[in-house]
N, C-alpha and C positions, 0 to 999 in steps of 0.2 A: 638792837633796838626792839623793845617789846611794845611800842606804841601802836595801838590798833588803828590810829588815824594816820599812820605813816603813808607816804606817797612814794611809790617806786617808779622808775623811768629808765629808758634806754639812753645810753650816751653814744657819742659818735663812733667810738671803737666798739665793734659788735661783740667783743668778748667781755666788755665791762657793763656793769649796771650801776644805777644810782638810787639813792633813797634819801628822803627828807623826813625827819620825825623828831620826836621828843624822847630823851633818855629818862631813866628812872629818877634822875636828879633834877629833871626839869629843863635841861639844856636842849635847845633846838639845833640839830646838826644836819649838815649836808655831807653825805658819804658816797664815795665812789669805790666800788669793789669789783673783784673778779673771782670767779670760781674756777680753780685749777685742781685737777686730781681730787675732786670732791671736797676741797677745803676752800674756805673764804679767805681772800687776801685783800686787806684794805689798801687801796691805792692812795687815797687822800680823804681827809675829814676836816671840816671846819664848822665854826658856829655860823648860823644864819645872820645876815646883816639885818638892820631894822626893817628895810623894805620887804625882805623875804619873810621875816617873822610875821609881819602884818598880813601878807598874802597867805601864808600857811594857816594862821589863826582864822582868817576870814573863810578860807576853804573848809576848815575843820568844823565849822559850826553846824 
């Protein structure tokens, strides 16, 4: 994700990180990933629901 407004956060598992942001195509995604041996591994990714989209857009203003 190249979105300058993206939001990163820690998840319960200390080895994983999360990010919420907008793709180049305009999709708002929630992604959980891990970095292992210097490589990024996506654990899960999904579109934001309507409530999450609203909160993200409000925060990004």
